[in-house]
C-alpha positions as CSV (number, residue, x, y, z in Angstrom):
1,M,118.9,86.0,101.5
2,T,117.6,86.3,105.2
3,D,114.7,84.9,107.1
4,T,113.8,88.4,108.2
5,Y,111.4,88.4,105.3
6,D,108.7,85.8,104.7
7,V,108.9,86.4,100.9
8,E,111.6,87.9,98.7
9,I,111.3,88.4,95.0
10,D,114.7,88.9,93.5
11,H,114.6,90.3,89.9
12,I,112.1,87.8,88.5
13,T,111.1,87.9,84.9
14,K,108.4,85.6,83.4
15,Q,108.0,85.1,79.7
16,F,105.3,83.2,77.8
17,G,106.8,82.9,74.4
18,D,107.3,86.4,73.1
19,V,105.1,87.9,75.9
20,T,106.8,89.3,79.0
21,A,104.2,88.9,81.8
22,V,106.6,90.0,84.6
23,D,109.5,92.3,83.9
24,D,112.4,92.3,86.4
25,V,110.3,92.6,89.5
26,S,111.9,92.8,93.0
27,F,110.4,93.3,96.5
28,Q,110.5,92.0,100.0
29,I,107.7,91.2,102.4
30,P,108.4,91.3,106.2
31,K,107.0,88.7,108.5
32,G,103.3,89.2,109.3
33,E,102.7,91.9,106.7
34,F,99.6,92.3,104.5
35,L,100.9,93.2,101.0
36,T,98.6,93.8,98.1
37,M,99.6,93.6,94.5
38,L,97.4,96.1,92.7
39,G,97.1,96.9,89.0
40,P,94.9,96.6,86.0
41,S,94.2,93.3,84.2
42,G,97.2,91.9,82.4
43,C,99.7,93.9,84.5
44,G,101.5,90.7,85.9
45,K,100.2,90.6,89.4
46,T,98.6,87.2,89.3
47,T,101.7,85.8,87.4
48,T,103.9,87.1,90.3
49,L,101.6,85.5,92.8
50,R,101.7,82.2,90.9
51,C,105.5,82.4,90.9
52,I,105.4,82.6,94.7
53,A,103.0,79.7,94.9
54,G,105.0,77.5,92.6
55,F,102.4,77.3,89.8
56,E,104.7,79.2,87.6
57,T,108.6,79.1,87.5
58,P,110.4,82.5,86.8
59,T,112.2,82.6,83.5
60,T,115.0,84.4,85.3
61,G,115.4,85.6,88.9
62,D,114.6,83.9,92.2
63,V,111.8,83.5,94.8
64,F,112.7,83.0,98.5
65,I,110.3,82.0,101.3
66,R,111.8,82.4,104.8
67,G,115.3,82.7,103.2
68,E,115.0,79.5,101.2
69,R,115.2,79.6,97.4
70,V,112.1,77.8,96.2
71,N,112.3,78.0,92.4
72,D,112.5,74.3,92.0
73,I,110.3,73.3,95.0
74,P,106.8,72.1,93.9
75,P,103.7,74.0,95.3
76,F,102.7,71.3,97.7
77,E,106.1,71.4,99.4
78,R,106.2,75.1,99.9
79,D,105.0,76.6,103.1
80,T,102.2,78.5,101.4
81,S,98.5,78.1,100.9
82,M,96.4,79.8,98.3
83,V,92.8,81.1,98.1
84,F,91.5,81.3,94.5
85,Q,89.0,83.6,93.0
86,S,86.7,80.7,92.2
87,Y,87.2,79.2,95.7
88,A,87.8,75.8,94.1
89,L,85.7,73.9,96.7
90,F,84.7,70.3,96.1
91,P,81.0,70.1,95.7
92,H,80.9,66.4,96.5
93,M,82.5,66.9,99.9
94,T,81.0,68.4,103.1
95,V,82.3,71.7,104.6
96,G,84.5,69.7,107.1
97,E,85.9,67.5,104.3
98,N,86.8,70.6,102.3
99,I,88.6,72.3,105.1
100,A,90.5,69.1,106.1
101,F,91.7,68.5,102.5
102,G,94.8,70.6,103.1
103,L,95.8,68.4,106.1
104,Q,95.4,65.3,103.9
105,M,97.8,66.8,101.3
106,K,100.2,67.7,104.0
107,G,100.2,64.2,105.4
108,I,98.7,64.8,108.8
109,P,98.8,61.3,110.5
110,G,95.8,59.2,111.4
111,E,95.4,57.5,114.8
112,R,98.1,54.9,114.1
113,G,100.6,57.6,113.0
114,E,100.2,56.7,109.4
115,T,98.7,58.5,106.3
116,D,96.4,57.1,103.8
117,D,97.6,56.6,100.2
118,V,95.9,59.4,98.4
119,E,96.0,57.6,95.1
120,S,94.5,54.2,96.2
121,D,91.0,52.8,96.8
122,G,89.1,55.5,94.8
123,G,91.7,58.3,94.8
124,V,91.9,61.5,96.8
125,V,88.2,61.9,97.6
126,S,87.5,58.5,99.1
127,S,90.9,58.6,100.9
128,L,90.1,62.0,102.4
129,K,86.7,61.0,103.5
130,R,88.2,57.9,105.3
131,L,90.7,60.2,107.0
132,V,88.2,62.8,108.1
133,R,85.6,60.3,109.3
134,R,88.0,57.9,110.9
135,E,86.8,57.2,114.4
136,G,89.1,58.7,117.0
137,N,90.9,61.1,114.7
138,E,90.4,63.9,117.1
139,E,93.3,66.1,115.8
140,I,91.7,66.8,112.5
141,E,88.2,67.2,113.9
142,E,89.5,69.7,116.5
143,R,91.4,71.7,113.9
144,V,88.4,71.8,111.5
145,A,86.2,73.0,114.3
146,R,88.7,75.6,115.3
147,M,88.9,76.9,111.7
148,L,85.1,77.2,111.6
149,E,85.1,79.2,114.8
150,L,87.8,81.5,113.3
151,V,85.9,82.3,110.2
152,E,82.7,82.6,112.3
153,L,80.9,79.6,110.8
154,P,80.8,77.3,113.8
155,G,79.0,73.9,113.6
156,L,78.8,73.7,109.8
157,Q,81.1,70.7,109.4
158,D,78.4,68.5,107.9
159,R,76.8,71.1,105.7
160,A,76.9,70.6,101.9
161,I,78.8,73.1,99.9
162,D,75.9,74.0,97.6
163,E,73.9,74.9,100.7
164,L,76.2,77.8,101.5
165,S,76.0,81.4,100.3
166,G,78.8,83.0,98.3
167,G,80.2,84.7,101.4
168,Q,80.1,81.5,103.3
169,Q,81.9,79.6,100.6
170,Q,84.6,82.3,100.6
171,R,85.1,81.8,104.3
172,I,85.3,78.0,103.8
173,A,88.0,78.5,101.2
174,L,89.9,80.7,103.6
175,A,89.6,78.1,106.4
176,R,90.9,75.4,104.1
177,A,93.9,77.5,103.3
178,L,94.6,78.5,106.9
179,I,94.2,75.1,108.5
180,T,97.7,74.0,107.4
181,E,99.2,77.0,109.2
182,P,101.2,78.3,106.3
183,T,104.0,80.9,106.5
184,V,102.4,82.8,103.6
185,L,98.8,82.9,102.5
186,L,98.3,83.8,98.9
187,L,94.9,85.3,97.8
188,D,94.0,85.8,94.1
189,E,91.1,88.3,94.0
190,P,89.0,86.2,96.5
191,L,86.3,88.8,96.9
192,G,85.6,89.3,93.2
193,A,82.5,87.2,93.1
194,L,80.8,88.8,96.1
195,D,78.3,91.7,96.0
196,L,79.4,95.2,97.0
197,K,78.2,95.3,100.5
198,L,79.5,91.8,101.5
199,R,82.8,92.5,99.8
200,K,83.3,95.7,101.9
201,N,82.5,93.7,105.1
202,M,84.8,90.9,104.1
203,Q,87.7,93.5,103.5
204,V,87.5,94.4,107.2
205,E,87.2,90.9,108.4
206,L,90.1,89.7,106.3
207,K,92.4,92.4,107.7
208,N,91.3,91.7,111.2
209,L,91.9,88.0,110.8
210,Q,95.3,88.6,109.3
211,E,96.3,90.7,112.3
212,E,94.9,88.1,114.7
213,L,96.9,85.3,113.2
214,G,100.0,87.2,112.3
215,I,100.4,85.3,109.0
216,T,101.9,87.1,106.0
217,F,99.2,87.7,103.4
218,V,99.9,88.4,99.8
219,Y,96.7,89.6,98.1
220,V,96.0,90.3,94.4
221,T,93.3,92.7,93.3
222,H,92.5,95.4,90.7
223,D,90.2,97.1,93.3
224,Q,91.9,100.3,94.6
225,E,89.5,100.5,97.6
226,E,90.4,96.9,98.7
227,A,94.1,97.7,98.5
228,L,93.8,101.0,100.4
229,T,91.5,99.4,103.1
230,M,93.5,96.3,103.9
231,S,97.1,96.7,103.1
232,D,100.2,97.4,105.2
233,E,102.0,98.0,101.8
234,I,100.8,98.1,98.2
235,A,102.8,97.1,95.2
236,V,101.4,98.8,92.1
237,M,102.1,97.0,88.9
238,N,101.8,98.1,85.3
239,D,102.7,96.2,82.1
240,G,104.7,93.6,84.1
241,R,106.7,96.2,86.1
242,L,106.6,97.3,89.6
243,E,105.7,101.0,89.5
244,Q,105.8,101.8,93.3
245,L,105.9,100.0,96.6
246,G,104.6,101.8,99.7
247,T,102.0,102.3,102.3
248,A,98.4,103.3,101.3
249,T,99.2,106.8,102.4
250,E,102.4,107.0,100.4
251,I,100.7,105.5,97.3
252,Y,97.8,107.9,97.4
253,E,99.5,111.1,98.7
254,E,102.9,110.7,97.1
255,P,102.6,108.8,93.8
256,A,106.0,108.1,92.2
257,T,104.8,108.0,88.6
258,E,102.0,109.4,86.5
259,F,100.5,105.9,86.1
260,V,100.2,105.5,89.9
261,A,98.7,109.0,90.3
262,D,96.1,108.3,87.6
263,F,95.3,104.7,88.6
264,I,94.9,105.1,92.3
265,G,91.7,107.0,93.1
266,E,90.7,110.1,90.9
267,T,93.2,112.8,90.0
268,N,93.7,115.8,87.8
269,I,96.9,115.7,85.7
270,L,98.3,119.0,84.4
271,Y,101.3,119.2,82.1
272,G,103.9,121.9,81.7
273,D,107.5,123.0,82.1
274,Y,109.1,123.1,85.5
275,A,110.8,126.4,86.5
276,T,111.8,128.4,89.6
277,D,111.7,132.1,90.4
278,S,112.0,134.3,93.5
279,E,108.8,132.9,95.0
280,G,109.7,129.2,94.6
281,A,108.8,126.5,92.0
282,L,106.1,126.6,89.4
283,V,104.9,124.7,86.3
284,E,103.9,126.8,83.3
285,S,101.4,125.5,80.7
286,D,98.9,127.2,78.3
287,D,99.1,130.6,80.1
288,L,98.7,128.8,83.4
289,K,101.2,129.2,86.1
290,V,100.8,126.6,88.9
291,R,102.8,126.9,92.2
292,V,104.3,123.5,93.1
293,P,106.7,122.1,95.7
294,E,110.4,122.4,94.8
295,M,112.0,119.2,93.4
296,A,115.7,118.8,93.0
297,D,115.5,116.4,90.1
298,A,112.7,118.2,88.2
299,D,113.6,119.7,84.9
300,G,111.8,120.6,81.7
301,E,108.4,119.0,81.0
302,V,106.7,117.4,84.0
303,A,103.2,116.3,85.1
304,V,101.4,117.6,88.1
305,A,98.9,115.4,90.0
306,L,96.2,117.1,92.0
307,R,93.5,115.3,93.9
308,P,89.9,116.6,93.5
309,E,89.4,116.8,97.3
310,K,92.5,119.0,97.7
311,I,90.9,121.8,95.6
312,R,88.8,124.5,97.3
313,L,85.9,126.5,95.8
314,G,84.6,129.9,96.6
315,D,85.9,132.4,99.2
316,E,88.3,130.0,100.9
317,A,90.1,129.5,97.5
318,A,91.0,133.1,97.0
319,A,94.0,133.3,99.4
320,L,95.6,130.0,98.4
321,D,98.9,129.6,96.5
322,N,97.0,128.8,93.3
323,S,93.8,130.7,92.7
324,F,91.9,131.0,89.4
325,E,88.4,131.9,88.1
326,G,86.4,129.2,86.4
327,E,82.9,128.1,85.2
328,V,81.1,125.1,86.6
329,L,80.4,122.8,83.6
330,D,79.0,119.7,85.2
331,E,77.9,118.6,88.7
332,I,77.1,115.3,90.4
333,Y,75.2,115.4,93.7
334,K,76.3,112.7,96.2
335,G,74.5,113.9,99.2
336,N,77.4,114.8,101.5
337,L,79.6,115.6,98.5
338,G,79.4,117.6,95.4
339,K,81.5,116.6,92.4
340,F,82.1,119.4,89.9
341,V,83.9,119.9,86.6
342,V,85.2,123.4,86.5
343,R,86.8,125.0,83.3
344,L,89.4,127.6,84.0
345,E,89.7,130.8,81.8
346,N,92.6,129.2,79.8
347,G,90.4,126.1,79.0
348,V,91.9,123.7,81.5
349,E,89.2,121.5,83.1
350,L,89.5,120.4,86.8
351,T,87.4,117.8,88.7
352,V,86.7,119.1,92.2
353,E,85.0,117.4,95.2
354,M,83.5,119.6,97.9
355,Q,81.9,118.5,101.1
356,I,78.4,119.9,101.4
357,K,78.3,121.3,104.9
358,D,75.4,123.7,104.8
359,Q,72.0,124.0,103.1
360,G,72.3,125.9,99.9
361,Q,76.0,125.4,99.5
362,Y,75.7,123.3,96.4
363,L,76.9,124.8,93.1
364,S,74.9,124.8,89.8
365,T,76.2,124.6,86.3
366,G,77.1,127.8,84.6
367,R,78.1,129.5,87.8
368,T,81.4,131.4,87.9
369,V,83.5,130.3,90.9
370,T,87.0,130.8,92.4
371,V,89.1,127.7,92.3
372,G,92.2,127.3,94.4
373,W,94.7,125.0,96.1
374,N,98.0,125.2,98.0
375,A,101.3,124.3,96.3
376,S,101.9,121.6,98.9
377,N,98.8,119.6,97.6
378,S,100.4,119.3,94.1
379,V,102.6,116.4,93.3
380,V,105.3,116.9,90.6
381,L,105.9,113.8,88.5
382,T,108.9,113.2,86.4
383,E,108.1,109.7,85.3
């Protein structure tokens, strides 16, 4: 393996008894990349993250960090830090003591070049408080202050944890993980407990912070918008397997499997038999012939994915590669958008999104309308 990549997952499988949580997964993460593992609950994304962190050991396969195989290295000796969904902050410590905790565990020396014994004189908590409050220990104080500036919470070193909002606690957990300057930062759904508006704001701030620091982020979420907003690459997982690895654009516009097409965003899935004629490729199903891009490996029954926003309604739909008449069955008004369910003459129902550009452009139920889209906006799926 090479140190070109900060993380390499090489054919790892993780079993818990008869249950296979991760099934022969491989991928590589270049230095400084923001990779998100995305998928539904139980798909194996958190187990994969825990294998990188060292909290789980792969049943088979290997994990490498900067080219070093780390399967047998405990979590505290790996060049990683982790932010948990629950934040895992210590309520009996101040903000500053919480942030400095990682330095204590890494053995940052005190003013005499020695570290406290974390198991003596009252255990970790009392030892940490002695370290943080030791007179003259300027290195830790400066690094804590720098982390607070970085997460935009300056001057809160002495604040109690229970005096912070959820968003502030999330930032403190992030600062505690970053203060040790890890090669890889692992984040397990850290925004799940925040309200919608704050979560959207934190998505942007996390991405900006990652770009500023240049640290490799590995982020776990089931939220598609989070993944599309923040990621350089997205690893879509399903039932323990890696379905597709690619950029946000590739995952959304060019899904590799039916699961990816259906899971990421909203899509229409049509089924039929792939064929070609003098005009190109088409998929035939239920008296419906749909023009699609040609695919060399397509044969027999396939699925066709079509995003709602790629479909046109009304006059502009008539001249497109695929054009049909349909009836508006249902509508949802979203202000700038209209979302419609249209049933074609052969009974196929399509979900369509249309931008409302002019007054009176909105469509009512029961109306007959022309529906159309270009062949290039259809994605043929063979898996």
